[in-house]
N, C-alpha and C positions, 0 to 999 in steps of 0.2 A: 838452276832456280828459275821458276816461271815468271817472266816479266810481265808487268801491267802497264798499258800506255794510256795516258789521259790527252785528251785535247784541250790546250789552253783556251781561255776566253780571249778573243781578239775583237774588241768592240769595232762594229762596221764590217766585219768580215765574216766571223764564225757564227752566223745566225743559223736558224733551222733549214734554211735553203742550202747553204754551203755545206752543212753537216750531212744532209741526206745524199746530195750529189757527190760529195767527196767519199763517202763511205760505199756508194755504189761503184765507184771506179778504183778505189785503192784499199778497200777493206775496212774492216771496224776497228774502232778504238774500245778498250775495255771500259772506259768512263769518258764523259764529256762534261766540262764545266761550262755553263753558258756565260754569255757577256752580261755584266751585271745589271740589275735594277735597284733603283734607290728606295731606302725606306720612305714610308709616307706618314703623314700626320693625320689623326682622325680615324675613323671606323670605315671609310669607303676607300675602295681602290679602282682606279680607272681601269677599264678592261684592256686597254692598250699595254698595260705592264705585262700580260700574260700572252701577247701575240707570239711571241718566239717560243713560249713553252706550253703551247696547247697539246694536250696528250695526243691528239690525232697526228701531230707532226713530230713526236719524239718518242724514242724508246725510254719510257720512264724508269726503267730498271737501271739504265746506264747513265741518264742525264741528270746532272747536278745543278739546279738554279743556284745563280750567285747573286747575293744582296749586298750592297754597300751602304754604310750609315752606321751611326751609334745610337739611333733612337729605338730603345728596346721594344716600346708598344708596336711601333710600325714594323720592325723586324718580326716580331712574333705573329703580326696579323698576316704579312706576306707568307710566312712559314706554314701557317695553318691552311692558307689557300693552296699552296703547293702540296702539302700534304693530302688535302681533299682531292686533288687531282692525281694523286697515286705516286707522287715522287717519293723517294725514300730518304733523301737527306737534302740539306741545304749548306751552301758555302758562304762564309763571311769574308768579304774582300778586304783585307788589310795591306794589300799590295800595290794598288793602282798609284802609278807615279806621276800622273798628270798634275801640273800645278794648279789648274782650276779646282782639282778635286782635293790636293792635299792642304790647300789654303783653307778649306772648310772643315779640317780635321778630319777627313774621310780617307779611305784607302791607306796608303803608307804614311799619310799625314797624322794619323792616330798613333803610330808607333812609339813616338816620345812620351805619350801620355798613358802610362800604365794604370792610373788609377782609373781612368775613363773606361779603359779595356776591362779591367777588373770588375767595376761596377756594372758594365754592360753584361759580362758573363754571369754574375750574380743574379741579375735582374731577368735575363732572357733564358738561360738554359733551363731552369725548372719548368718553364712554361712552353718549350718547344715540342711540338707533336712528333718531331723526326730528328735524327741525329744532326749534329753541326760538325762541319770541317771548316779549316781556316786557310786561307792562302795569304802568305805573308812575305815580306822582304826582311832584309837584314835591319833596317831602320830608315828613317827619313833622311838624316844627314850622317848620322853616327851609326856604324855597322854594329855597334855595341848594345843597341836598342834591343834587339831580339835577346840577347843575353839576360836582360831584366824580365822579359816576358816569358820565356820557356819555363821557369819555375812556376809562373802563374798558370800558365796553360796545364802543367801537369798536375795541377789541383782539381782540374775539372773533367767531366766526361766528355772529351772531344773525339770525334770519330778519327780524324787524321789531320796532320799539319803538312801544308804544301809550302815548301821554302824555296824562294828564288834568291840566290845569294847576291844581290845587289843592294844598293840603297836606292831610296826613291829619288834622290837627286841625280843619280846616274841615269836615270830614265832605262834606256837600253844601250846606252854607250859603254866603254871601257870593256873589262872583262868581269866574268863572274869570279866570286871569291871561294874557291874550293875549300881553302882551309877554314873558313868561317862556317860554311855549311857542315863540315866534318865536326867541328866543335859544337854546334848546335844539335846536329844529329845524334851525337853521342849522349847528350844529357836529355833528350826528348823521351818522355816516357809513351808518347802516342806513335803510331805508325806515321812515317814520314815519306812525302812524295819529294823528289827532286825536280825543279823546274828551272830552265835557264840555258839558252844557247845550245841545245842538242839540235844540231843542224846537219851533223854527219855520222855515219857509222863509227869513224874513228874516234870522234870524241865521246859518243856513247860507250864505246868499248873502254875508253880510258877511265870513264866514270864508273862504270859497272865493275871494273877490275879493282878500283881503289875502294869502292864501297860494296862489297859482296853481300852485305846484309840488306842493302836497298833493293826493293823489287819494284817500286812503283815510280814512274817517270812520266812527267808532262811536257808535252811538245807544242809549240805555238807557231813561231815564225818559221821553223825548221820546215813543216809540212807545206807552208805557202811557198817558200823558196824552191823546195824540192818535193812535190806532191807525191813521189814514190818512196819517200824517206820512210813512212810507216812499214811498208812492206820490207823494205831493207833492213830496218831494226829488228824485224821478226825473223830474219833470215830466209825470207821467201825469194823464189826466183821471179824476176821482174820481167814479164813478157811485154814487148813492144814499150820500152821506156820512154822513146821519143814520141809515139803517138798518143800514149795515155793522157798526158796533160793536155794536149789539143782537144781530145774527145771530152775530158772533163770541163774545159773552158767554154766549149761550145755548148754543151747542155746547161752548164751554169748559167750562161747567158740567156738561153730559151726560156729556162724556168723563171729566172728573174724578171724577164721581159712579160711573162703571163701574168705576174702578180704584182709588180711595182711599176710607177711612172717612169717614163724613159730616162728623165734627168737623174733619177734615183739609181737607175740601173748603170748608167754610164759611171757616176760616182763610185758605186760599189766595185765595178771592174777596174777602175783606176787604182783603187786603193789596193786591190789584189796584186796588181802589177808593180807596185811600190816593192813588193817583196819578191813576187814571181820572176820579175826581170833580173834579179841578182842570179837565180839559178839558170834561166834559159838564154840570157843574153848579158854575158859579163861585161860588154863594152858599154851598157847602159843606154845605147842610142835607141834602142826599141822602147824601152821604158819611157825615155824622154818624149818620143814622138806620142806614145799613148796618152801620157798626162797632158799632152796639149790638144787631143782630140776634142773636138767641139760638138760632136754628135755621134750617136751610136753607128751610123753608117760609116763615119770616118774611122771610128774605132775598129768596126768588123774588118774594114778594108786592110787597115795597117796590120792587124794581127794575121789575116790570112796571107798577106805579102811575106811576113817574117816566117811562117810555117812553110810557105812554098819554097 
């Protein structure tokens, strides 16, 4: 079976700069879901909403803009703007576990409210100019929330369902519930994408052997922890596995410096190292040093010393 690999949206990390530099060094994903933008009220949308999805910075045939929120009119408005730019589909975020989001009944905070979700689909889908996919978790606190939603999703023309088998309250802790994924995958009538904890070839092999009918896989933190992971999952020979991450980081820093204020660049690189450090420096000492860097100069020296 030919597997398809999706890049997961990681807010603050996987913007268009990261995506383009990553793919230059490590190869292309089949599809990319962007970090979310929120639905808006009214008929006007601030241009900053589309900075990350400008057609000149994205392969619009592979990139899928993600929207969060349950305001139907705002979702439709954003979707029309994306369609006008040439994007082929949009994604509805029902998975974000951040407490600031879930308290507003957004992301996974919507999962216990099937009546709101059904009303949103009734009002929104007939007016969307492009297909809709949904990224979802098992529930907010109860992993059975999704069990009540799958039959609802089955009644609508949804492009695909991306399932992360954790609850929102778990955030990214604990373990993924593979049995729950299997239960919902088997009753879902739409194509399903597996998402969650694919950080090694061994775990991917375990999943793909258990679910031979699944061909779509989403990876997020795994390719930050180990940038070579995508190539490894594709069975490709990885040349210079030690030097590639360094070259990638150096170019990512340069491109960000050319576009963003220095304080923003430092914050972005630190956020990267929260994950990357797990793969490059198991002791955690390097990551700790980087997170305490007060300037880009200090950051560059710390990283250069490590790679030397």
